C-alpha positions, -999 to 999 in steps of 0.1 A, spaced: 29 -23 221 31 -43 189 57 -42 161 41 -38 127 64 -48 99 41 -32 73 50 3 87 87 -1 78 95 14 44 129 10 27 134 30 -5 142 10 -36 175 28 -43 186 22 -7 179 -15 -10 199 -19 -41 228 2 -29 229 -17 4 229 -50 -14 257 -40 -38 277 -23 -11 275 -55 11 286 -76 -19 315 -52 -25 326 -54 12 325 -92 12 346 -94 -20 370 -68 -6 376 -91 23 383 -120 0 406 -97 -20 427 -91 10 426 -128 19 438 -140 -15 466 -114 -15 476 -128 18 478 -164 6 494 -153 -27 466 -166 -50 469 -142 -80 440 -156 -100 415 -151 -72 430 -117 -63 424 -106 -99 389 -121 -98 380 -102 -67 393 -69 -81 369 -74 -110 341 -84 -86 345 -53 -63 345 -31 -94 314 -48 -107 295 -42 -74 305 -6 -74 293 -1 -110 261 -19 -101 254 4 -72 260 35 -94 243 24 -126 214 2 -117 197 25 -92 178 46 -86 168 55 -122 175 23 -140 146 6 -158 134 -28 -147 152 -44 -177 185 -28 -167 180 -40 -131 171 -75 -144 204 -75 -164 224 -66 -133 207 -92 -112 216 -119 -137 251 -106 -140 256 -108 -102 242 -143 -101 267 -153 -127 295 -135 -109 287 -152 -76 284 -187 -92 317 -182 -111 334 -171 -78 319 -200 -59 329 -225 -85 365 -212 -90 372 -209 -53 359 -244 -47 380 -259 -75 411 -241 -62 406 -245 -25 383 -275 -21 348 -281 -8 357 -277 29 364 -240 28 327 -234 22 327 -212 -9 300 -234 -24 276 -220 2 274 -188 -18 257 -208 -46 230 -215 -21 228 -180 -6 226 -164 -41 191 -179 -47 172 -160 -20 190 -128 -31 180 -134 -67 145 -143 -57 141 -111 -37 155 -88 -63 137 -105 -92 104 -104 -73 107 -66 -71 116 -59 -107 103 -86 -131 69 -98 -143 58 -131 -127 64 -152 -158 100 -140 -162 105 -144 -124 95 -181 -125 115 -189 -156 147 -171 -144 145 -187 -109 139 -221 -125 170 -217 -146 191 -206 -116 179 -235 -94 186 -260 -122 220 -245 -128 229 -247 -91 216 -283 -90 238 -293 -119 270 -272 -115 277 -275 -77 274 -313 -75 297 -315 -106 322 -292 -89 320 -313 -57 327 -345 -76 355 -329 -96 373 -313 -66 367 -344 -44 369 -323 -13 404 -310 -21 415 -280 -40 441 -277 -67 464 -254 -47 484 -270 -20 498 -241 0 467 -228 19 476 -228 56 453 -249 78 445 -220 100 436 -198 70 414 -226 57 395 -230 89 392 -192 92 378 -188 57 354 -217 62 341 -200 94 338 -167 76 320 -182 46 295 -200 69 288 -168 89 284 -147 57 260 -171 40 240 -175 72 236 -138 76 228 -133 40 200 -159 41 186 -145 73 187 -109 61 171 -116 27 144 -138 43 136 -109 66 136 -84 37 113 -107 16 89 -110 45 90 -72 50 83 -67 13 53 -90 13 40 -74 44 44 -39 28 26 -51 -3 -3 -65 17 -5 -32 35 -6 -13 2 -32 -37 -11 -54 -32 19 -50 6 15 -61 3 -22 -91 -19 -12 -101 6 14 -99 34 -12 -120 13 -37 -145 6 -10 -148 43 -2 -152 51 -38 -179 25 -42 -199 37 -12 -194 74 -12 -203 103 -34 -172 118 -51 -181 155 -46 -195 156 -11 -178 127 6 -212 115 19 -224 80 15 -242 73 -18 -277 60 -21 -268 24 -30 -246 19 1 -274 23 27 -291 -10 21 -272 -28 50 -280 1 73 -317 0 64 -318 -38 70 -300 -33 104 -325 -6 115 -355 -28 105 -342 -58 125 -334 -37 155 -355 -19 181 -335 12 188 -352 46 180 -341 66 150 -353 94 127 -352 98 90 -346 133 76 -347 143 39 -331 177 32 -330 197 -1 -310 229 -8 -334 257 -16 -333 273 -51 -302 252 -60 -310 254 -97 -311 291 -95 -276 291 -79 -263 269 -108 -280 291 -134 -269 324 -119 -233 316 -106 -224 285 -125 -220 248 -116 -187 254 -99 -204 276 -74 -232 251 -71 -206 224 -62 -191 247 -35 -226 252 -20 -234 214 -21 -200 205 -6 -203 232 21 -237 221 31 -226 185 32 -197 194 54 -219 211 79 -242 181 81 -213 156 84 -197 177 112 -228 181 133 -245 147 132 -235 120 157 -208 94 151 -235 67 147 -256 88 123 -253 86 85 -256 113 58 -262 103 22 -264 122 -10 -297 108 -21 -298 125 -55 -289 159 -69 -291 184 -40 -311 160 -18 -295 147 13 -309 119 34 -299 117 71 -304 87 93 -302 97 130 -301 74 160 -320 87 190 -353 100 202 -374 124 183 -367 156 203 -329 152 204 -327 145 167 -349 174 159 -327 197 179 -297 186 159 -314 193 126 -325 227 138 -289 236 147 -278 223 112 -304 244 95 -292 276 113 -256 269 104 -265 264 68 -283 298 69 -251 314 83 -230 301 54 -209 328 37 -202 319 1 -191 345 -24 -194 342 -62 -187 369 -87 -182 394 -58 -217 386 -46 -228 368 -15 -247 336 -22 -275 330 2 -280 293 12 -308 276 30 -322 241 33 -357 226 38 -361 194 57 -387 167 60 -385 149 94 -400 116 105 -397 95 136 -395 58 133 -426 51 153 -447 71 129 -449 42 106 -446 4 109 -443 -2 71 -405 -1 71 -377 23 60 -390 29 25 -423 41 39 -405 64 64 -384 78 36 -416 84 16 -431 103 45 -400 124 50 -399 132 13 -436 143 12 -430 165 43 -399 180 25 -420 191 -5 -447 203 19 -420 226 33 -409 236 -1 -445 246 -10 -449 264 23 -420 288 19 -388 268 22 -360 270 49 -381 251 74 -383 217 91 -416 199 86 -422 172 113 
């Protein structure tokens, strides 16, 4: 059993609220700590910080525009930097508040990556990195490892250093994981889009069958191989009359219904293609008799179709031209030509038949 990160989905509003809630909890812890040591300036600072995180959780998500979210991200970067600088100046370098200036960068990168164009992302991150590189060394030199307040107990200083180291380590690990998760999710979405585009490029929009241009690789494979196969060209009988009598919507229903019967009854290795209009080409793997039996069953199921338009039952039938690969050595195109001529032979001879 494998663990696929791309299958994990976290709603955008949940991400933001979790981030802001976590920031509020951390600052609430510091609020209690600064009350305990009697540091009024930082007590007031953390009251403002907790309030800011609560407002950010309520106002920036889930309906906030990207510009509003960008403003909140920048505001929280500034708040974290001011908090880290002020605490470091007051309490010194050893307590570890400067570590939040490092931890804020992956947080900002993650949030900006989700909400801003690439140009703004690069410019904003560059400014933040330069600001960190200038401000924090200046604070370190200014504080000289010692804070401006003298009465912080040694035990409290060690405890807060331990807490700060733990918080920043967890923050970096969590946001690294979230960033990897986001990239994995985006690659998964990109692969889904590519599969959809590939399907659109190779399939007919109405019937869901392969389109004519997508069969070239299959034809090349059949011509290189030596396994038996059959080519069948089918055409819905009196299809123009159905369109003229009941309208094109009814014609689309008939074409889709016939295509579904063919798709559901051919083998997994067989291929059905909307060749053009109401013509359907079927490439079947196997010997002549087994393939012919399948086409016979398909013809009968098409005859049994019950389609009602304008309170009237619409009769549906299909004529097939059938050719076995060993009937020609001139290649796929020649076999298709033979199947096509047999189809029109069946049309001329009364329709609703298989000519082989």
